[in-house]
ChimeraX commands (.cxc) that place a marker at each C-alpha (Angstrom):
marker #1 position -21.77,12.64,18.07 radius 0.5
marker #1 position -22.05,9.64,20.41 radius 0.5
marker #1 position -19.52,9.00,23.19 radius 0.5
marker #1 position -18.09,6.01,21.35 radius 0.5
marker #1 position -17.76,7.98,18.13 radius 0.5
marker #1 position -16.10,10.79,20.07 radius 0.5
marker #1 position -13.53,8.38,21.53 radius 0.5
marker #1 position -12.72,6.99,18.09 radius 0.5
marker #1 position -12.43,10.51,16.68 radius 0.5
marker #1 position -9.97,11.34,19.47 radius 0.5
marker #1 position -7.89,8.33,18.37 radius 0.5
marker #1 position -7.82,9.65,14.80 radius 0.5
marker #1 position -6.84,13.13,16.01 radius 0.5
marker #1 position -3.93,11.73,18.01 radius 0.5
marker #1 position -2.70,9.54,15.15 radius 0.5
marker #1 position -3.05,12.19,12.45 radius 0.5
marker #1 position -1.25,14.73,14.63 radius 0.5
marker #1 position 1.69,12.34,14.88 radius 0.5
marker #1 position 1.58,11.75,11.12 radius 0.5
marker #1 position 1.90,15.47,10.38 radius 0.5
marker #1 position 4.76,15.82,12.87 radius 0.5
marker #1 position 6.62,12.89,11.33 radius 0.5
marker #1 position 6.00,14.21,7.81 radius 0.5
marker #1 position 7.45,17.61,8.79 radius 0.5
marker #1 position 10.50,15.85,10.23 radius 0.5
marker #1 position 11.00,13.95,6.98 radius 0.5
marker #1 position 10.64,17.18,4.99 radius 0.5
marker #1 position 13.40,18.75,7.09 radius 0.5
marker #1 position 15.61,15.74,6.37 radius 0.5
marker #1 position 14.82,15.74,2.65 radius 0.5
marker #1 position 14.19,19.42,1.83 radius 0.5
marker #1 position 14.54,19.44,-1.97 radius 0.5
marker #1 position 11.34,19.81,-3.99 radius 0.5
marker #1 position 11.53,16.36,-5.58 radius 0.5
marker #1 position 12.69,14.48,-2.48 radius 0.5
marker #1 position 9.17,13.93,-1.16 radius 0.5
marker #1 position 6.22,13.89,-3.56 radius 0.5
marker #1 position 2.63,13.85,-2.33 radius 0.5
marker #1 position 0.11,11.81,-4.33 radius 0.5
marker #1 position -2.53,14.41,-3.50 radius 0.5
marker #1 position -1.23,17.93,-2.79 radius 0.5
marker #1 position -4.40,18.73,-0.86 radius 0.5
marker #1 position -4.02,15.86,1.60 radius 0.5
marker #1 position -2.03,17.81,4.20 radius 0.5
marker #1 position -4.59,20.62,4.22 radius 0.5
marker #1 position -7.41,18.08,4.52 radius 0.5
marker #1 position -5.76,16.49,7.55 radius 0.5
marker #1 position -5.08,19.86,9.15 radius 0.5
marker #1 position -8.69,20.90,8.56 radius 0.5
marker #1 position -9.86,17.70,10.24 radius 0.5
marker #1 position -7.59,18.37,13.22 radius 0.5
marker #1 position -8.94,21.90,13.48 radius 0.5
marker #1 position -12.55,20.70,13.25 radius 0.5
marker #1 position -12.88,16.92,13.82 radius 0.5
marker #1 position -15.87,15.18,12.21 radius 0.5
marker #1 position -17.00,11.56,12.03 radius 0.5
marker #1 position -15.43,11.24,8.57 radius 0.5
marker #1 position -11.66,11.15,8.37 radius 0.5
marker #1 position -9.66,12.65,5.48 radius 0.5
marker #1 position -8.02,10.52,2.80 radius 0.5
marker #1 position -4.93,8.61,3.80 radius 0.5
marker #1 position -1.60,10.42,3.66 radius 0.5
marker #1 position 0.13,8.97,0.61 radius 0.5
marker #1 position 3.54,10.06,-0.65 radius 0.5
marker #1 position 6.83,8.92,-2.19 radius 0.5
marker #1 position 10.32,9.59,-0.84 radius 0.5
marker #1 position 13.04,9.53,-3.50 radius 0.5
marker #1 position 16.17,8.13,-1.91 radius 0.5
marker #1 position 19.73,7.65,-3.15 radius 0.5
marker #1 position 21.46,4.91,-1.17 radius 0.5
marker #1 position 24.64,3.07,-2.17 radius 0.5
marker #1 position 24.41,4.26,-5.82 radius 0.5
marker #1 position 20.80,3.12,-6.01 radius 0.5
marker #1 position 17.80,5.30,-6.74 radius 0.5
marker #1 position 14.91,4.08,-4.60 radius 0.5
marker #1 position 11.28,5.14,-4.59 radius 0.5
marker #1 position 9.85,4.59,-1.12 radius 0.5
marker #1 position 6.07,4.59,-1.67 radius 0.5
marker #1 position 4.27,5.20,1.63 radius 0.5
marker #1 position 0.58,5.01,2.47 radius 0.5
marker #1 position -0.37,5.76,6.07 radius 0.5
marker #1 position -3.63,4.34,7.46 radius 0.5
marker #1 position -5.67,6.91,9.37 radius 0.5
marker #1 position -4.74,5.11,12.60 radius 0.5
marker #1 position -1.01,5.01,11.91 radius 0.5
marker #1 position 1.15,4.84,14.01 radius 0.5
marker #1 position -1.17,2.56,15.97 radius 0.5
marker #1 position -1.46,0.54,12.76 radius 0.5
marker #1 position 1.48,-0.43,10.54 radius 0.5
marker #1 position 2.34,1.75,7.54 radius 0.5
marker #1 position 2.07,0.41,4.02 radius 0.5
marker #1 position 5.50,0.76,2.38 radius 0.5
marker #1 position 6.60,-0.47,-1.03 radius 0.5
marker #1 position 10.08,0.03,-2.53 radius 0.5
marker #1 position 10.64,0.41,-6.26 radius 0.5
marker #1 position 14.08,0.39,-7.87 radius 0.5
marker #1 position 14.80,0.03,-11.59 radius 0.5
marker #1 position 18.36,-1.08,-10.79 radius 0.5
marker #1 position 17.11,-4.24,-9.09 radius 0.5
marker #1 position 15.52,-7.13,-10.93 radius 0.5
marker #1 position 12.06,-8.37,-10.01 radius 0.5
marker #1 position 13.35,-11.09,-7.66 radius 0.5
marker #1 position 15.67,-8.71,-5.83 radius 0.5
marker #1 position 12.93,-6.09,-5.49 radius 0.5
marker #1 position 10.42,-8.64,-4.23 radius 0.5
marker #1 position 12.88,-9.99,-1.68 radius 0.5
marker #1 position 13.71,-6.45,-0.53 radius 0.5
marker #1 position 10.04,-5.63,0.04 radius 0.5
marker #1 position 9.46,-8.95,1.77 radius 0.5
marker #1 position 12.32,-8.38,4.22 radius 0.5
marker #1 position 11.34,-4.75,4.85 radius 0.5
marker #1 position 7.78,-5.84,5.57 radius 0.5
marker #1 position 9.07,-8.43,8.05 radius 0.5
marker #1 position 11.23,-5.79,9.73 radius 0.5
marker #1 position 8.24,-3.48,10.19 radius 0.5
marker #1 position 5.95,-6.26,11.45 radius 0.5
marker #1 position 8.59,-7.41,13.93 radius 0.5
marker #1 position 9.60,-4.00,15.24 radius 0.5
marker #1 position 6.43,-1.92,14.98 radius 0.5
marker #1 position 5.26,-1.02,18.50 radius 0.5
marker #1 position 2.56,1.51,17.79 radius 0.5
marker #1 position 5.03,4.35,17.32 radius 0.5
marker #1 position 6.13,6.31,14.24 radius 0.5
marker #1 position 8.62,4.20,12.31 radius 0.5
marker #1 position 9.28,5.70,8.86 radius 0.5
marker #1 position 12.77,6.88,9.80 radius 0.5
marker #1 position 13.48,3.39,11.20 radius 0.5
marker #1 position 12.44,1.93,7.84 radius 0.5
marker #1 position 14.77,4.34,6.00 radius 0.5
marker #1 position 17.61,3.44,8.37 radius 0.5
marker #1 position 16.97,-0.26,7.71 radius 0.5
marker #1 position 17.24,0.40,3.96 radius 0.5
marker #1 position 20.49,2.30,4.42 radius 0.5
marker #1 position 21.97,-0.55,6.44 radius 0.5
marker #1 position 20.71,-3.49,4.35 radius 0.5
marker #1 position 20.30,-2.40,0.73 radius 0.5
marker #1 position 23.74,-3.74,-0.25 radius 0.5
marker #1 position 22.59,-7.26,0.61 radius 0.5
marker #1 position 20.09,-7.11,-2.24 radius 0.5
marker #1 position 22.13,-5.02,-4.66 radius 0.5
marker #1 position 25.28,-7.14,-4.29 radius 0.5
marker #1 position 23.51,-10.08,-5.89 radius 0.5
marker #1 position 23.05,-8.15,-9.18 radius 0.5
marker #1 position 26.43,-9.37,-10.41 radius 0.5
marker #1 position 26.17,-12.99,-9.28 radius 0.5
marker #1 position 27.01,-16.05,-11.34 radius 0.5
marker #1 position 24.39,-18.05,-13.17 radius 0.5
marker #1 position 24.36,-20.66,-10.38 radius 0.5
marker #1 position 23.80,-18.00,-7.71 radius 0.5
marker #1 position 21.02,-16.51,-9.80 radius 0.5
marker #1 position 19.31,-19.89,-9.88 radius 0.5
marker #1 position 19.68,-20.16,-6.10 radius 0.5
marker #1 position 18.25,-16.66,-5.66 radius 0.5
marker #1 position 15.25,-17.46,-7.86 radius 0.5
marker #1 position 14.69,-20.70,-5.95 radius 0.5
marker #1 position 14.73,-18.78,-2.67 radius 0.5
marker #1 position 12.24,-16.28,-4.04 radius 0.5
marker #1 position 10.01,-19.11,-5.24 radius 0.5
marker #1 position 10.03,-20.48,-1.70 radius 0.5
marker #1 position 8.94,-17.08,-0.41 radius 0.5
marker #1 position 6.27,-16.96,-3.08 radius 0.5
marker #1 position 5.00,-20.44,-2.25 radius 0.5
marker #1 position 4.43,-19.73,1.41 radius 0.5
marker #1 position 3.15,-16.16,1.34 radius 0.5
marker #1 position -0.17,-14.90,0.09 radius 0.5
marker #1 position -1.74,-11.46,0.16 radius 0.5
marker #1 position -4.97,-9.66,-0.52 radius 0.5
marker #1 position -4.48,-6.05,-1.62 radius 0.5
marker #1 position -7.21,-3.41,-1.55 radius 0.5
marker #1 position -6.47,-0.59,-3.99 radius 0.5
marker #1 position -8.26,2.75,-4.09 radius 0.5
marker #1 position -8.16,4.96,-7.18 radius 0.5
marker #1 position -9.61,8.42,-7.74 radius 0.5
marker #1 position -11.40,6.92,-10.73 radius 0.5
marker #1 position -11.15,4.02,-13.17 radius 0.5
marker #1 position -12.79,4.91,-16.46 radius 0.5
marker #1 position -10.14,4.46,-19.15 radius 0.5
marker #1 position -10.92,1.40,-21.26 radius 0.5
marker #1 position -7.26,0.51,-21.85 radius 0.5
marker #1 position -6.46,0.67,-18.13 radius 0.5
marker #1 position -9.50,-1.45,-17.25 radius 0.5
marker #1 position -8.54,-4.05,-19.82 radius 0.5
marker #1 position -4.94,-4.11,-18.57 radius 0.5
marker #1 position -6.03,-4.51,-14.94 radius 0.5
marker #1 position -8.08,-7.58,-15.83 radius 0.5
marker #1 position -5.62,-9.00,-18.37 radius 0.5
marker #1 position -2.61,-8.77,-16.06 radius 0.5
marker #1 position -4.52,-10.29,-13.13 radius 0.5
marker #1 position -5.64,-13.25,-15.22 radius 0.5
marker #1 position -2.16,-13.78,-16.67 radius 0.5
marker #1 position -0.81,-14.09,-13.13 radius 0.5
marker #1 position -3.76,-16.28,-12.05 radius 0.5
marker #1 position -4.86,-13.75,-9.44 radius 0.5
marker #1 position -8.44,-13.45,-8.20 radius 0.5
marker #1 position -10.57,-10.52,-7.09 radius 0.5
marker #1 position -12.41,-7.71,-8.83 radius 0.5
marker #1 position -12.12,-4.25,-10.34 radius 0.5
marker #1 position -14.93,-1.80,-9.56 radius 0.5
marker #1 position -14.80,0.74,-12.38 radius 0.5
marker #1 position -16.12,4.27,-11.95 radius 0.5
marker #1 position -15.41,7.03,-9.45 radius 0.5
marker #1 position -13.88,6.08,-7.13 radius 0.5
marker #1 position -12.35,2.90,-8.49 radius 0.5
marker #1 position -11.67,-0.04,-6.21 radius 0.5
marker #1 position -9.57,-3.12,-6.94 radius 0.5
marker #1 position -9.21,-6.23,-4.79 radius 0.5
marker #1 position -6.39,-8.53,-5.86 radius 0.5
marker #1 position -5.42,-11.76,-4.09 radius 0.5
marker #1 position -2.90,-14.51,-4.66 radius 0.5
marker #1 position 0.80,-15.21,-4.27 radius 0.5
marker #1 position 2.77,-12.34,-2.74 radius 0.5
marker #1 position 5.19,-12.01,-5.68 radius 0.5
marker #1 position 2.45,-12.15,-8.29 radius 0.5
marker #1 position 0.29,-9.55,-6.55 radius 0.5
marker #1 position 3.16,-7.09,-6.24 radius 0.5
marker #1 position 4.25,-7.73,-9.83 radius 0.5
marker #1 position 0.68,-6.83,-10.87 radius 0.5
marker #1 position 0.74,-3.75,-8.61 radius 0.5
marker #1 position 4.08,-2.56,-9.97 radius 0.5
marker #1 position 2.84,-2.73,-13.57 radius 0.5
marker #1 position -0.57,-1.17,-12.87 radius 0.5
marker #1 position 0.77,1.65,-10.69 radius 0.5
marker #1 position 3.28,2.62,-13.40 radius 0.5
marker #1 position 0.36,3.72,-15.59 radius 0.5
marker #1 position -0.72,7.36,-15.49 radius 0.5
marker #1 position -3.13,7.84,-12.57 radius 0.5
marker #1 position -4.51,10.89,-10.80 radius 0.5
marker #1 position -4.40,8.87,-7.61 radius 0.5
marker #1 position -4.00,5.16,-6.88 radius 0.5
marker #1 position -2.90,3.69,-3.55 radius 0.5
marker #1 position -2.94,0.47,-1.59 radius 0.5
marker #1 position -5.41,1.20,1.20 radius 0.5
marker #1 position -5.10,-2.15,2.95 radius 0.5
marker #1 position -3.03,-5.32,2.65 radius 0.5
marker #1 position -3.78,-8.67,4.25 radius 0.5
marker #1 position -1.07,-11.32,4.61 radius 0.5
marker #1 position -1.70,-15.07,4.81 radius 0.5
marker #1 position 0.52,-18.13,5.22 radius 0.5
marker #1 position -1.91,-20.16,3.07 radius 0.5
marker #1 position -4.39,-19.21,0.32 radius 0.5
marker #1 position -7.47,-17.42,1.67 radius 0.5
marker #1 position -9.18,-16.66,-1.63 radius 0.5
marker #1 position -12.64,-15.13,-1.43 radius 0.5
marker #1 position -13.01,-15.14,-5.22 radius 0.5
marker #1 position -12.75,-17.85,-7.88 radius 0.5
marker #1 position -11.56,-15.58,-10.71 radius 0.5
marker #1 position -10.86,-11.92,-11.51 radius 0.5
marker #1 position -13.58,-9.82,-13.09 radius 0.5
marker #1 position -14.69,-6.24,-13.59 radius 0.5
marker #1 position -17.86,-5.16,-11.79 radius 0.5
marker #1 position -20.01,-2.07,-12.18 radius 0.5
marker #1 position -22.12,-1.16,-9.14 radius 0.5
marker #1 position -23.48,1.93,-7.43 radius 0.5
marker #1 position -21.92,2.71,-4.04 radius 0.5
marker #1 position -25.06,1.40,-2.32 radius 0.5
marker #1 position -24.91,-1.87,-4.22 radius 0.5
marker #1 position -21.14,-2.09,-3.72 radius 0.5
marker #1 position -21.65,-1.71,0.04 radius 0.5
marker #1 position -24.14,-4.60,-0.05 radius 0.5
marker #1 position -21.73,-6.61,-2.20 radius 0.5
marker #1 position -18.92,-6.12,0.32 radius 0.5
marker #1 position -21.22,-6.91,3.24 radius 0.5
marker #1 position -22.29,-10.18,1.59 radius 0.5
marker #1 position -18.62,-11.18,1.26 radius 0.5
marker #1 position -17.91,-10.33,4.90 radius 0.5
marker #1 position -15.93,-7.17,4.07 radius 0.5
marker #1 position -18.07,-4.51,5.78 radius 0.5
marker #1 position -15.14,-3.30,7.89 radius 0.5
marker #1 position -12.90,-3.20,4.84 radius 0.5
marker #1 position -15.51,-1.07,3.04 radius 0.5
marker #1 position -15.35,1.44,5.92 radius 0.5
marker #1 position -11.54,1.46,5.82 radius 0.5
marker #1 position -11.46,2.01,2.06 radius 0.5
marker #1 position -13.58,5.14,2.37 radius 0.5
marker #1 position -12.27,6.40,5.72 radius 0.5
marker #1 position -15.55,5.76,7.53 radius 0.5
marker #1 position -15.60,5.28,11.27 radius 0.5
marker #1 position -17.24,2.16,12.58 radius 0.5
marker #1 position -18.56,3.16,16.01 radius 0.5
marker #1 position -19.78,-0.26,17.04 radius 0.5
marker link #1:1,2 radius 0.2
marker link #1:2,3 radius 0.2
marker link #1:3,4 radius 0.2
marker link #1:4,5 radius 0.2
marker link #1:5,6 radius 0.2
marker link #1:6,7 radius 0.2
marker link #1:7,8 radius 0.2
marker link #1:8,9 radius 0.2
marker link #1:9,10 radius 0.2
marker link #1:10,11 radius 0.2
marker link #1:11,12 radius 0.2
marker link #1:12,13 radius 0.2
marker link #1:13,14 radius 0.2
marker link #1:14,15 radius 0.2
marker link #1:15,16 radius 0.2
marker link #1:16,17 radius 0.2
marker link #1:17,18 radius 0.2
marker link #1:18,19 radius 0.2
marker link #1:19,20 radius 0.2
marker link #1:20,21 radius 0.2
marker link #1:21,22 radius 0.2
marker link #1:22,23 radius 0.2
marker link #1:23,24 radius 0.2
marker link #1:24,25 radius 0.2
marker link #1:25,26 radius 0.2
marker link #1:26,27 radius 0.2
marker link #1:27,28 radius 0.2
marker link #1:28,29 radius 0.2
marker link #1:29,30 radius 0.2
marker link #1:30,31 radius 0.2
marker link #1:31,32 radius 0.2
marker link #1:32,33 radius 0.2
marker link #1:33,34 radius 0.2
marker link #1:34,35 radius 0.2
marker link #1:35,36 radius 0.2
marker link #1:36,37 radius 0.2
marker link #1:37,38 radius 0.2
marker link #1:38,39 radius 0.2
marker link #1:39,40 radius 0.2
marker link #1:40,41 radius 0.2
marker link #1:41,42 radius 0.2
marker link #1:42,43 radius 0.2
marker link #1:43,44 radius 0.2
marker link #1:44,45 radius 0.2
marker link #1:45,46 radius 0.2
marker link #1:46,47 radius 0.2
marker link #1:47,48 radius 0.2
marker link #1:48,49 radius 0.2
marker link #1:49,50 radius 0.2
marker link #1:50,51 radius 0.2
marker link #1:51,52 radius 0.2
marker link #1:52,53 radius 0.2
marker link #1:53,54 radius 0.2
marker link #1:54,55 radius 0.2
marker link #1:55,56 radius 0.2
marker link #1:56,57 radius 0.2
marker link #1:57,58 radius 0.2
marker link #1:58,59 radius 0.2
marker link #1:59,60 radius 0.2
marker link #1:60,61 radius 0.2
marker link #1:61,62 radius 0.2
marker link #1:62,63 radius 0.2
marker link #1:63,64 radius 0.2
marker link #1:64,65 radius 0.2
marker link #1:65,66 radius 0.2
marker link #1:66,67 radius 0.2
marker link #1:67,68 radius 0.2
marker link #1:68,69 radius 0.2
marker link #1:69,70 radius 0.2
marker link #1:70,71 radius 0.2
marker link #1:71,72 radius 0.2
marker link #1:72,73 radius 0.2
marker link #1:73,74 radius 0.2
marker link #1:74,75 radius 0.2
marker link #1:75,76 radius 0.2
marker link #1:76,77 radius 0.2
marker link #1:77,78 radius 0.2
marker link #1:78,79 radius 0.2
marker link #1:79,80 radius 0.2
marker link #1:80,81 radius 0.2
marker link #1:81,82 radius 0.2
marker link #1:82,83 radius 0.2
marker link #1:83,84 radius 0.2
marker link #1:84,85 radius 0.2
marker link #1:85,86 radius 0.2
marker link #1:86,87 radius 0.2
marker link #1:87,88 radius 0.2
marker link #1:88,89 radius 0.2
marker link #1:89,90 radius 0.2
marker link #1:90,91 radius 0.2
marker link #1:91,92 radius 0.2
marker link #1:92,93 radius 0.2
marker link #1:93,94 radius 0.2
marker link #1:94,95 radius 0.2
marker link #1:95,96 radius 0.2
marker link #1:96,97 radius 0.2
marker link #1:97,98 radius 0.2
marker link #1:98,99 radius 0.2
marker link #1:99,100 radius 0.2
marker link #1:100,101 radius 0.2
marker link #1:101,102 radius 0.2
marker link #1:102,103 radius 0.2
marker link #1:103,104 radius 0.2
marker link #1:104,105 radius 0.2
marker link #1:105,106 radius 0.2
marker link #1:106,107 radius 0.2
marker link #1:107,108 radius 0.2
marker link #1:108,109 radius 0.2
marker link #1:109,110 radius 0.2
marker link #1:110,111 radius 0.2
marker link #1:111,112 radius 0.2
marker link #1:112,113 radius 0.2
marker link #1:113,114 radius 0.2
marker link #1:114,115 radius 0.2
marker link #1:115,116 radius 0.2
marker link #1:116,117 radius 0.2
marker link #1:117,118 radius 0.2
marker link #1:118,119 radius 0.2
marker link #1:119,120 radius 0.2
marker link #1:120,121 radius 0.2
marker link #1:121,122 radius 0.2
marker link #1:122,123 radius 0.2
marker link #1:123,124 radius 0.2
marker link #1:124,125 radius 0.2
marker link #1:125,126 radius 0.2
marker link #1:126,127 radius 0.2
marker link #1:127,128 radius 0.2
marker link #1:128,129 radius 0.2
marker link #1:129,130 radius 0.2
marker link #1:130,131 radius 0.2
marker link #1:131,132 radius 0.2
marker link #1:132,133 radius 0.2
marker link #1:133,134 radius 0.2
marker link #1:134,135 radius 0.2
marker link #1:135,136 radius 0.2
marker link #1:136,137 radius 0.2
marker link #1:137,138 radius 0.2
marker link #1:138,139 radius 0.2
marker link #1:139,140 radius 0.2
marker link #1:140,141 radius 0.2
marker link #1:141,142 radius 0.2
marker link #1:142,143 radius 0.2
marker link #1:143,144 radius 0.2
marker link #1:144,145 radius 0.2
marker link #1:145,146 radius 0.2
marker link #1:146,147 radius 0.2
marker link #1:147,148 radius 0.2
marker link #1:148,149 radius 0.2
marker link #1:149,150 radius 0.2
marker link #1:150,151 radius 0.2
marker link #1:151,152 radius 0.2
marker link #1:152,153 radius 0.2
marker link #1:153,154 radius 0.2
marker link #1:154,155 radius 0.2
marker link #1:155,156 radius 0.2
marker link #1:156,157 radius 0.2
marker link #1:157,158 radius 0.2
marker link #1:158,159 radius 0.2
marker link #1:159,160 radius 0.2
marker link #1:160,161 radius 0.2
marker link #1:161,162 radius 0.2
marker link #1:162,163 radius 0.2
marker link #1:163,164 radius 0.2
marker link #1:164,165 radius 0.2
marker link #1:165,166 radius 0.2
marker link #1:166,167 radius 0.2
marker link #1:167,168 radius 0.2
marker link #1:168,169 radius 0.2
marker link #1:169,170 radius 0.2
marker link #1:170,171 radius 0.2
marker link #1:171,172 radius 0.2
marker link #1:172,173 radius 0.2
marker link #1:173,174 radius 0.2
marker link #1:174,175 radius 0.2
marker link #1:175,176 radius 0.2
marker link #1:176,177 radius 0.2
marker link #1:177,178 radius 0.2
marker link #1:178,179 radius 0.2
marker link #1:179,180 radius 0.2
marker link #1:180,181 radius 0.2
marker link #1:181,182 radius 0.2
marker link #1:182,183 radius 0.2
marker link #1:183,184 radius 0.2
marker link #1:184,185 radius 0.2
marker link #1:185,186 radius 0.2
marker link #1:186,187 radius 0.2
marker link #1:187,188 radius 0.2
marker link #1:188,189 radius 0.2
marker link #1:189,190 radius 0.2
marker link #1:190,191 radius 0.2
marker link #1:191,192 radius 0.2
marker link #1:192,193 radius 0.2
marker link #1:193,194 radius 0.2
marker link #1:194,195 radius 0.2
marker link #1:195,196 radius 0.2
marker link #1:196,197 radius 0.2
marker link #1:197,198 radius 0.2
marker link #1:198,199 radius 0.2
marker link #1:199,200 radius 0.2
marker link #1:200,201 radius 0.2
marker link #1:201,202 radius 0.2
marker link #1:202,203 radius 0.2
marker link #1:203,204 radius 0.2
marker link #1:204,205 radius 0.2
marker link #1:205,206 radius 0.2
marker link #1:206,207 radius 0.2
marker link #1:207,208 radius 0.2
marker link #1:208,209 radius 0.2
marker link #1:209,210 radius 0.2
marker link #1:210,211 radius 0.2
marker link #1:211,212 radius 0.2
marker link #1:212,213 radius 0.2
marker link #1:213,214 radius 0.2
marker link #1:214,215 radius 0.2
marker link #1:215,216 radius 0.2
marker link #1:216,217 radius 0.2
marker link #1:217,218 radius 0.2
marker link #1:218,219 radius 0.2
marker link #1:219,220 radius 0.2
marker link #1:220,221 radius 0.2
marker link #1:221,222 radius 0.2
marker link #1:222,223 radius 0.2
marker link #1:223,224 radius 0.2
marker link #1:224,225 radius 0.2
marker link #1:225,226 radius 0.2
marker link #1:226,227 radius 0.2
marker link #1:227,228 radius 0.2
marker link #1:228,229 radius 0.2
marker link #1:229,230 radius 0.2
marker link #1:230,231 radius 0.2
marker link #1:231,232 radius 0.2
marker link #1:232,233 radius 0.2
marker link #1:233,234 radius 0.2
marker link #1:234,235 radius 0.2
marker link #1:235,236 radius 0.2
marker link #1:236,237 radius 0.2
marker link #1:237,238 radius 0.2
marker link #1:238,239 radius 0.2
marker link #1:239,240 radius 0.2
marker link #1:240,241 radius 0.2
marker link #1:241,242 radius 0.2
marker link #1:242,243 radius 0.2
marker link #1:243,244 radius 0.2
marker link #1:244,245 radius 0.2
marker link #1:245,246 radius 0.2
marker link #1:246,247 radius 0.2
marker link #1:247,248 radius 0.2
marker link #1:248,249 radius 0.2
marker link #1:249,250 radius 0.2
marker link #1:250,251 radius 0.2
marker link #1:251,252 radius 0.2
marker link #1:252,253 radius 0.2
marker link #1:253,254 radius 0.2
marker link #1:254,255 radius 0.2
marker link #1:255,256 radius 0.2
marker link #1:256,257 radius 0.2
marker link #1:257,258 radius 0.2
marker link #1:258,259 radius 0.2
marker link #1:259,260 radius 0.2
marker link #1:260,261 radius 0.2
marker link #1:261,262 radius 0.2
marker link #1:262,263 radius 0.2
marker link #1:263,264 radius 0.2
marker link #1:264,265 radius 0.2
marker link #1:265,266 radius 0.2
marker link #1:266,267 radius 0.2
marker link #1:267,268 radius 0.2
marker link #1:268,269 radius 0.2
marker link #1:269,270 radius 0.2
marker link #1:270,271 radius 0.2
marker link #1:271,272 radius 0.2
marker link #1:272,273 radius 0.2
marker link #1:273,274 radius 0.2
marker link #1:274,275 radius 0.2
marker link #1:275,276 radius 0.2
marker link #1:276,277 radius 0.2
marker link #1:277,278 radius 0.2
marker link #1:278,279 radius 0.2
marker link #1:279,280 radius 0.2
view
């Protein structure tokens, strides 16, 4: 292992150690079996094994859901931690069936802004939960508004949508099912999103477009029955930064997919998707 690789591995060890400590703290706060649900039950063991015997390949991201009850609302706090969290920001998405799509989108937009503004390279999941506890009523209170207020709310959300764009990189254990593949493409095209779906094992999806449209697509696709599907990386833009002209399904070997990503200028993203260390 080169010196540079060793230094990067040390960074991963430090970050993953903090992740396990924070996860244990959250488990002590929410001790019931269904309070915190891991996407992959083996992920904690994989991280601990890496910490016991560090290698140049990092384990899969820690991905889990915290089921919260705040102000009569049932919230699903879906969390995906990059390997270098807390140095990097966490990926958090809130789902709540008691909020409409506009309310839910606005909630996630404001939570994302809170994290971006306050994240200082330290663990922050409890801070995010505290923010939800303090602010959720702002979004829930509008559920009983008048028709005029609803129009105003939708206009405000449209303004958010018009000035915010994202590119989401989704990793799935596999994408084989014909119905799921058709739905991924159909929904993306309905919302005029661009990107691709790499079918096979693992499955990779890149989706780009308006913030609201991308997260509407993600909400629908994630609700399908998956062994594992997570957002590995999200990129935010103030203006469109589309790398693709449409949305299509592709079928490539991992070698060809690596070349495909390199040609598009996404070599670093390829490494992040698969937890590879770039020791340049």
